[in-house]
C-alpha positions in Angstrom: 42.5 131.8 42.6 44.8 131.7 45.7 47.2 129.2 47.0 44.8 128.4 49.9 42.0 127.7 47.5 44.2 125.4 45.5 45.0 123.5 48.8 41.3 123.4 49.7 40.7 121.4 46.5 42.6 118.5 48.0 41.0 117.8 51.4 42.5 114.3 51.7 46.0 115.9 51.8 45.4 119.3 53.4 43.0 119.5 56.3 40.9 122.6 57.1 43.4 123.9 59.7 46.2 123.7 57.2 44.2 125.5 54.6 43.0 128.2 57.0 46.5 128.9 58.3 47.7 129.3 54.7 44.8 131.7 54.0 45.7 133.7 57.2 49.3 133.9 56.0 48.2 135.1 52.6 45.9 137.8 54.1 48.5 138.9 56.7 51.4 138.9 54.2 53.3 136.3 56.2 52.8 133.3 54.0 56.5 132.4 54.2 56.5 132.3 58.0 53.3 130.3 58.1 54.6 127.7 55.5 57.8 127.4 57.5 55.8 126.7 60.7 53.6 124.2 59.0 56.6 122.4 57.5 58.2 122.2 61.0 55.0 120.9 62.4 54.7 118.2 59.8 58.3 117.1 60.3 57.8 116.9 64.1 54.5 115.0 63.6 56.3 112.5 61.2 59.1 111.9 63.7 56.6 111.3 66.5 54.7 108.9 64.3 57.9 107.0 63.5 58.8 106.7 67.2 55.3 105.4 68.1 55.5 102.8 65.3 59.0 101.7 66.5 57.8 101.6 70.1 54.9 99.4 69.2 57.0 96.9 67.3 58.5 95.1 70.3 55.3 94.5 72.3 53.5 93.2 69.2 56.4 90.9 68.4 56.4 89.6 71.9 52.7 89.0 71.8 53.0 87.1 68.5 55.8 84.9 70.0 53.7 84.2 73.1 50.7 83.2 71.1 52.7 81.0 68.7 54.4 79.3 71.7 51.1 78.8 73.5 49.6 77.3 70.4 52.6 75.0 70.0 52.4 73.8 73.6 48.7 73.3 73.3 49.1 71.3 70.1 51.7 69.1 71.7 49.6 68.3 74.8 46.3 67.9 73.1 44.5 64.5 72.7 45.0 64.6 68.9 48.8 64.9 69.3 49.6 62.4 66.6 47.3 64.1 64.1 48.6 67.5 65.1 52.3 66.5 64.7 52.9 68.5 61.5 51.1 71.5 63.1 53.2 71.1 66.2 56.4 71.0 64.2 55.4 74.0 62.2 54.4 76.1 65.2 57.5 75.0 67.1 59.8 76.0 64.2 58.0 79.3 63.7 58.2 80.2 67.4 61.8 79.3 67.6 62.7 81.3 64.5 60.7 84.3 65.6 62.1 84.2 69.1 65.7 84.0 67.9 65.2 86.8 65.4 63.6 89.1 68.0 66.1 88.2 70.8 69.1 88.8 68.6 68.2 92.5 68.2 
């Protein structure tokens, strides 16, 4: 049993490309080099994923604030304004808190 075969038994963690590169490293006698390259690749991929998640946070937060504010304004101008008063207060408080939190960053 080889290291690449052991990795192949866990397809949810190690994809075919990863397993095949390890197998090539075993066959070529350069397993250490291949593992170093794979680890560098994984580290770079993780950094990029982190940057994408961080970059998406602000637009999503702005969208949420916009939707909450629009719902709050709609509730305050609707014909059932009196019945929607608790809703209006809740939406207004939520939008103010969210906006102040995001704008303070």
